[in-house]
C-alpha positions as CSV (number, residue, x, y, z in Angstrom):
1,X,0.0,0.0,0.0
2,X,0.9,3.6,-0.3
3,X,2.3,5.1,2.8
4,X,1.0,8.6,2.1
5,X,-2.6,7.3,2.1
6,X,-3.6,6.3,5.6
7,X,-7.0,5.8,6.9
8,X,-8.0,9.2,8.2
9,X,-11.1,9.4,10.1
10,X,-13.1,12.6,9.3
11,X,-16.0,13.5,11.6
12,X,-19.4,13.5,10.0
13,X,-20.2,17.0,11.1
14,X,-17.2,18.4,9.2
15,X,-18.4,17.0,5.9
16,X,-21.2,19.3,4.7
17,X,-23.6,17.7,2.4
18,X,-24.4,19.7,-0.8
19,X,-28.0,20.6,-0.9
20,X,-29.7,19.1,-3.8
21,X,-31.4,21.4,-6.2
22,X,-35.1,21.1,-6.0
23,X,-36.8,21.1,-9.3
24,X,-35.9,24.7,-10.0
25,X,-36.4,26.6,-13.2
26,X,-33.5,27.5,-15.5
27,X,-31.7,30.8,-14.8
28,X,-33.2,32.6,-17.8
29,X,-36.7,31.8,-16.5
30,X,-35.7,33.1,-13.1
31,X,-34.6,36.4,-14.5
32,X,-37.8,36.8,-16.5
33,X,-39.8,36.1,-13.4
34,X,-37.8,38.5,-11.3
35,X,-38.4,41.2,-14.0
36,X,-42.1,40.5,-14.2
37,X,-42.8,40.5,-10.5
38,X,-40.5,43.6,-9.9
39,X,-38.2,42.0,-7.4
40,X,-35.2,43.0,-9.5
41,X,-35.9,46.6,-8.4
42,X,-34.8,46.1,-4.8
43,X,-32.7,48.7,-3.2
44,X,-29.5,46.8,-3.4
45,X,-29.9,45.9,-7.0
46,X,-30.9,49.5,-8.0
47,X,-27.9,50.9,-6.2
48,X,-25.6,48.5,-8.0
49,X,-27.2,49.3,-11.4
50,X,-27.3,53.0,-10.9
51,X,-24.0,53.9,-12.7
52,X,-25.0,51.7,-15.6
53,X,-28.4,53.2,-15.8
54,X,-26.9,56.7,-15.7
55,X,-24.5,55.7,-18.5
56,X,-27.3,54.3,-20.6
57,X,-29.4,57.5,-20.0
58,X,-26.4,59.6,-21.1
59,X,-25.8,57.6,-24.2
60,X,-29.6,57.9,-25.0
61,X,-29.5,61.7,-24.7
62,X,-26.4,61.9,-26.9
63,X,-28.1,59.7,-29.5
64,X,-31.2,61.9,-29.5
65,X,-29.2,65.0,-29.8
66,X,-27.1,63.5,-32.6
67,X,-30.3,62.6,-34.5
68,X,-31.6,66.2,-34.3
69,X,-28.3,67.6,-35.3
70,X,-28.1,65.3,-38.4
71,X,-31.7,66.1,-39.4
72,X,-30.9,69.8,-39.2
73,X,-27.8,69.3,-41.3
74,X,-29.7,67.3,-44.0
75,X,-32.4,70.1,-44.1
76,X,-29.7,72.7,-44.5
77,X,-28.0,70.7,-47.3
78,X,-31.3,70.3,-49.2
79,X,-32.0,74.1,-48.9
80,X,-28.5,75.0,-50.1
81,X,-28.7,72.5,-52.9
82,X,-32.0,74.0,-54.1
83,X,-30.5,77.5,-53.8
84,X,-27.4,76.4,-55.8
85,X,-29.6,75.0,-58.6
86,X,-31.6,78.3,-58.8
87,X,-28.4,80.4,-58.9
88,X,-26.9,78.2,-61.5
89,X,-29.9,78.6,-63.8
90,X,-29.8,82.4,-63.2
91,X,-26.1,82.4,-64.1
92,X,-26.8,80.6,-67.3
93,X,-29.6,82.9,-68.2
94,X,-27.6,86.1,-67.4
95,X,-24.6,84.8,-69.4
96,X,-26.7,84.1,-72.5
97,X,-28.3,87.6,-72.3
98,X,-24.9,89.2,-72.0
99,X,-23.6,87.2,-75.0
100,X,-26.6,88.3,-77.0
101,X,-26.3,92.0,-76.0
102,X,-22.5,92.1,-76.7
103,X,-22.8,91.0,-80.3
104,X,-21.6,93.8,-82.7
105,X,-25.0,94.2,-84.3
106,X,-26.8,94.6,-81.0
107,X,-24.2,97.1,-79.8
108,X,-24.6,99.1,-83.1
109,X,-28.4,99.2,-82.5
110,X,-28.0,100.4,-78.9
111,X,-25.6,103.2,-79.8
112,X,-27.6,104.3,-82.9
113,X,-30.2,105.9,-80.6
114,X,-27.5,108.3,-79.2
115,X,-26.4,109.3,-82.7
116,X,-23.2,107.3,-83.0
117,X,-22.6,105.4,-86.2
118,X,-20.5,102.4,-86.9
119,X,-17.3,103.3,-88.7
120,X,-16.9,101.9,-92.2
121,X,-13.2,103.0,-92.5
122,X,-10.8,100.5,-90.9
123,X,-8.6,101.8,-88.1
124,X,-5.1,103.0,-88.9
125,X,-2.0,102.4,-86.8
126,X,-0.3,105.5,-85.5
127,X,3.5,105.2,-85.3
128,X,5.4,107.7,-83.2
129,X,9.2,107.8,-83.5
130,X,11.6,108.7,-80.7
131,X,12.5,112.0,-82.3
132,X,8.9,113.1,-82.2
133,X,8.6,112.1,-78.5
134,X,11.8,114.0,-77.6
135,X,10.7,117.2,-79.4
136,X,7.8,117.7,-77.1
């Protein structure tokens, strides 16, 4: 026999028997029952859960604020996009009117009312020499 193993007498009182589980429900069912009957809201549990509940509340407030902020930005972007489309169409219209009014025939018609006439003689180049500049 093994010398390390000797018959050791252990008193019966020292050995605690494990209590057998009576036909209890599974842990998930217990949690649901505690939630339904409200026993999870005891003072000890609420105090333990208070930091977590405050954190969840803070995250919820941040989420709601972020939602309002993003909706406001989307509305502003739509407004600016519509304004940009209107300004682009106004730019194109103004540019085409300017191109039409700056044609030579249109300019001639506009100045004809003031008495100016279009020259039929081509322009001549004036050449000034250095001697002429120095004599003055």
